[in-house]
Each structure stands twice: as C-alpha cells, then as structure tokens.
N, C-alpha and C positions, 0 to 999 in steps of 0.2 A: 259161802257168803261171808264177807268180812263182818265180824262181830261189832256191835255198837253197845256201849255200856252206859247204864243210867245211874246217875248219882241220885238215888231214890229215897225220898222222904216218906217212909212207911211206918205205920204203927204196929208192925208185927214182923216176925222173922218167918214163920211159916203160917199155915192157914189159920190155926186156932190160937196163936200166941199173941201177946200184947207187947212184947219187947220191941222197941223202935229201932229200925235200921239207921235212922238219923242219929240215935244215941251211939250206935256202933261206929258210925262214921266220925263222930266227934273224937274217937280214940285213934283214928287213922291220921297220924301226923309224922312229919320227918323226925321229930324228937323221939318217937318210939321205934325208929329204925336203927337202933343202937348196935354196937359191936362190943361185947356180946349182948345178946338179947336177954329176956327175963328168966329163961329156964335153965336149970342145971343140965349138964350133958354127960353121958356115959358112952362107952364104945363097946363094940362086939367085933371079934375077929374069927377066923376059922378055928382057932384054939378054943373059942367059946361055943363052937358048934354050928356056926353059919356054913352054908353050902359052899363047896369049892367049885366055882363055875369053870367049865372047860374052856370057855372062850376068853378068859382073863386070868391073870396071875396075882392072887392075893387081894384081899379086900378088908376095909375097915368100915363098919357101920357106926355112924354117930347118931344118937337119938336123945330126945329130952326125957328126963326122968320125972318131972313134976308138971308136965303139961297134960292136956286132956285129949285123948285120942277120939276118933281115928285121925291119923296124920297123913298129909301129903308127903311125897318122897321125891328125891332127885338122885340120879347116878352121875358121877363125874369121873372122867378119864384124863390123864395127863397127855403131854405132847411127845413128839418124836425124841427118842433117847432120853426121856425124862422119867423120874420116879414119882410115885403118888405124893411124896412130900412137897413137890413143886406146887401143888394145889390144895394141900391139906388144910389150910386156914379156912377154906369154905365149909369144911365139915362141922366144926363147932359153931361157926356163925349161923348156918342154916338151922342146925339142931337147937341152938339156944333160942330160936324163934319158932320152934315147933315143927320144923320140916326135917324128917328123917333123911339122912344123907349117906350114901355108900360111895366111897372113893376106891377105885380099883387100880391095879397095875395091868400091864399088858404081857401077853405071852412072849412077845419079842419087843425090845425097845425100838426096833426098826419097823414095827407095824405101821402100815399106811392107814389113811382115814377109814377105808371100808372095813378093815379088820377092827378098828377101834369102835366103829358103829356096832358091829356084832358083839364086841365086848360089853358095850353099854346095855344092849338088849339082854345079854346074859346076866348082867348085874341086876336088872329089873326082875328077872326070873328068880334070882336069889332072894330079893325082897318079897316076892310072892310066896316063896317057900317059907321064909322067916315068919310071915303072917300066919302060917298054919303050924309051925313047929311048937310042939307042946311045951318045951322047956325054955322057949324064947321069951324075954321080957316084952317083945313086940307082938306076941301071939294075939291075933284079932285086933291089933292096934293100928293097922295100916289101911288106908283107903286105896285099894289097888286100881281104882279108876282115876287116881290123881297122881300120875307119874310124870316126871320131867327128866331131861337129860342135859348134860353140860360137858364141856371139855375145853382144854387149852391147846392152841396151835393145831396140829393134826387131830388132836382130840376134839377141838371145836368143830373141825370139818367133819369128824366122825359123828358128833352129836347131831349135826344137821342132816347127815345121811341116815342116822338112826330114825329120825322123824319120817323120812321117805319110806323106810322099810317097815315101820310100825305106825300106822295112822292113829293108834290109840294114845300116843304120847301127847300130853296136854301142854307142854311148853319146852322150849329150847333156850339155853343160855350159852352162847358161843363166845369163848374168851380168846380174842385175837386169832380167829380161826385161819387155818391153812388148808385150802382145798382147791386144786386146779380143776378147770373145766367143770364147774359145779352144775350138777343136776339136782335141783332142789324143789321139785314139784310136790309140795306137801301142805297140809293145812294146820300144822302145829305152830302156834304163835312163837316167833323167834326173836330173841334179843341178841344183837351182835355188838360186842365191845371191840374196838380197834384202837391202836396207838398211832398217832399222827406220824411219828418218826420210827415206826417199826421197820427194821431192816430185813427181818426174816419173812414176815407176811405183810408187805406193804399194802395199805388199804386199797390203793388203786388197782392192785392185782388180786386181792382176795376179798376183804370185807365188803367193799363196794359192789363187786360183781356178785357176791353171795346175796346181798340185799336185793339186787336187781333180778337175780335168778329166782328168788322166792316169789310166788304168785302174789299179785296185788290183792287177791281175795283173802290172803293170809295176813293176820295181824303181824306187823314186823316193826322193829326199831333198831336203828343203827346209831350207836353213840361212839364217836371218835374222840379220844382223849388228847387234849392239846399237849404236844411235846412227849407223848407217851411212847414207850418202847414196846418190845414184844411181850414183856411180862407185866405190863402195867395193870392188867386185870386178873392177875393170879391170886390176889387176895381181895377181900371185900373192902380193904382200906385204900384201894386204888382211887386216884382222883379225889383225894381228901375225903375218902369214905363214900363218895357218890356212887362208885361202882357197886358196893354192897347195897346201898339204899335203893338203887334202880333195880338191881337183880331181885332183891327180896320183894319189891313192889310188883315186879313182873310176874313172879310166881304166885303172889297173893291174888292178883287180878285174874290171871289166865288158868292157873292150876287149881287154886282154891275157889275161884269164881267169886271173889269178893269185889263187887263193883265200886266200893269206896276208893279203891286204889287207882281208878282211872283218872279222876281229877287230880289226885295227888301227883301222879306222873305228869300229866299234860300241863297242869296249871302251876306246879311248884318245881318238881325235880328237873323238868325239861324246859323250864322257862328261862332261857338265855343264861345257862350256867357258865361261869368263867372257865371252868375246867374242860369245856367242850370246844373242839375245833370244827366239828361238824355233827349235826343231828339230822337224821332222816327218819320219818315214821309215817304210817298211814292210820294209826289208831285214832279213834274219835270217841268222845263220850256223848251218849245220846241225851236228848233233852230230858228234863225232869218228868218223871211219871209220878203222879200222886193218886192214891185212892181217895175219891171225892165223895162227899155226901150226895145221895141220890135225890135230886130235887125234881126229877121228871117221872118218878114212879116207874122206873124201869127195873125189872128184876131178871135174874138169870136162874134157871132151874132145869133139871135138878142140880144141886150143888152140895156135895161133890157129884161129878158125872163120870161115866165111863167112856162115852163117845160124843153124843149129841147134847148140846145145851140149847135150851129154848129161851127166847127173849119175849117178855111180856110187854108189849107196846102196841098202841092203836095207831101209831104213825109210822111212816117209813123211817128206817134207821140205816146209818152206815156204821161199820164196826171195824176195829183193828184188834188183833190178838198179839200180845207181847210176851216174850219169855221173861223169867225172873230177873234177867240182866238187862231188860229193855230192848231186846232185839225184836224188830217187827217180823212176825211169822206169817200172819194171814191178814187179809183185809177184803172188804166187799160191801155190798149194799143189799138190804132186805126190804122188799116192797110189798110182799104178799102178807095176808093175814097171819099165816103160820110162819113164824120167824125162827129159824134154827141155824146154828153153826156146828159144822161137823168137825170135831177135834180128834177123830180117830187116827189121823196121821201124826199126832203129837205123842210124845212119851208121857208117862205119869209124872206129873209135877203140878206146881201152882203156876197159874198164868194170870195176866191182866187183860181184861177185855174192855176196850174203850167203845162205848155205844154212844154215838153222836159226841157229846162233849163230856160224858160221864165215864169215869174209869172204875171198874168193879173187879173183884178178884174171883177166880174160879179154880177149883181143885179138880184135876183130872186124875182119876184112880187108875 
C-alpha cells in the first residue's frame, strides 16, 4: 500500500517523552539542506580493514565523526566504464548530514545493470559487517534496517534492480538511470533524476519508462532537470543544489522515516521549481493527526498492550488505527458492550487510535 505521511503536531517523540515533533519539524527547512552539512566527515577503505566484497572492486566508506548514531546508510555505484570518482561528491555530502555512504567500483567497467545491482547488495553486506567489526569506528553505529541504494547511469538501473532483488531496501536514488526493458516490481520508494537533454539515457527511453514500470503502490518521484545532460545529477550541486536537497529529503522521509520532510518536498522543493522541465510523483502527505484532549471519557486499556486493547465507552464507537507516520492501518465499528481492537497483526510500536473524533496514543509491546 502506498504510504501517506502526516505532518504531525505531537507533544512527544515516543510514548513517554515530552519532546514535540512540531519543534523537530521547525528545524526541517531548505536552509538546513546545505552542502556540506553540519557534521565532520572521515573515510574508511580496505586498507583500514573494511571487507573486500567479491561482487565489487574497491570501496570507500564516508561517515560522520561527530553525529549521533545509529546511522542510516546508502550504497552508490557508478555507471558504465566509469570510476567511483564520477559520483564521489555524494559521499561527503550524505555523511556530513549523518548518513553513512559507501561508494564502490565494479569488477568490470563493462558490467551491466544486473551486475551493478549485485555489487550494491554486496556493498550493503560490507556495511553490515562493519557494524560488527570490533576495530571499526562504526561498530554498533549503523541501523541495518535503514539501507538505501543509488547509482548513476547503468548504476542507477542497477540500484532499481537491487530493490527488486532485496525488498528490505528502504529507498532508491537513481541518477539519470540507464536500464532497457525495465522490470521494476518492488516496494522501495524510488527517486529518479533525469536530464531533459540527456543523449545517453534519454528520459523518454529510460527515466520515464522506469517511473511507469514502478508500481503505483510504491512511492515514486521523477524529477527531470531542465537542459540537463547525462551527468547533471552526479553531484548534489546539480540543478543549483536542488538535486542534493531533494535526494537528502527523500532519504530522510523514506529511510529515516521522518515525516516532516513530506511537506518540505511537496509544498516547497517540488512547488514549480524553475530547474525542472518535468515532475511526476504519487506521494501524498496525510492530513494532520493530533493527539487530542479526551472530552468523551474514552479510555484505552491496557496501555501498553501486547495484542488486544479495550475501549471504555457506553456508546457505539467507530475507530481508526494509524501508524506513527499517519498511514491508516485498521478501521471499523464497535457496537457491543465489550469493545476491543485486536492489534496482534501489527508490529511492536506506538500507534494512534482515533475513537469517534478523539485521537489517543497506544503502545504495542
């Protein structure tokens, strides 16, 4: 199901905290999507002890030295007959914003997209190993549930194919991707940059068919850069810096699951920018959810709960259960005296339960 994201005004981050997400969202501005970001960056190579992956040739890991882990991560692969240097500016950019980045080479410069997809998956395995390597500065510092992939040209095609091969990937950033006859049935949110005047991967033959081949149930965004060539998205400075701002926001929203970036994207960055010759997207920001004062004497118990939550109410009620990002997960009506909602099908998390017109929070253990 396509995700919907709530720009949520809440007076807590997790169940028992009082920090406001509204206050967090106040810091989510275009002005903070700088290049470089606020953190210092260091690098690791195989000479420093990182794994030598068999499906790629050589790697550099860029990581922040003064940010707070655990970190999301992204693996990036270059294009046909191209070196990692062709996309290396993405490494310090992402890392300076707190996202660990591994940029790899290919076993052969002539590798096609499918081989580059395998190379990206192997790079993610290197990050998993790095998270457990005792002498690594990243030991225990990576959130291995928050991985993304990216690539340029055939590497961009490979990044999209990697999402098909591994459905745990949380996001894709395809840079002027090249992929013939695309088979892209996956659920990983995909951002596609293309250049209007790209002679190597013309949008009409690659980026646009890629967007159309991605299921409508998958969050997707196509951003075509006016007068752009094949390398227009090779650095975050492309399109007057808009390429980096959109890519970073995409990872924040979909990989780090920070819903504040949904309205920043839809209402600001994608609001008729002069740098774009075409924008296509299906992402939507859900209506505001707010935890309200309970004026109807409705209570949820036990809270926390393991499976079933009871509703104390003497009147019939309708209910909706929302994810932390505002996605509607369940709904129904309860007419009997014993009113229960079975949450056993949901993972352990905090949820919002709207009972009639009152929204309450519930923690499922």
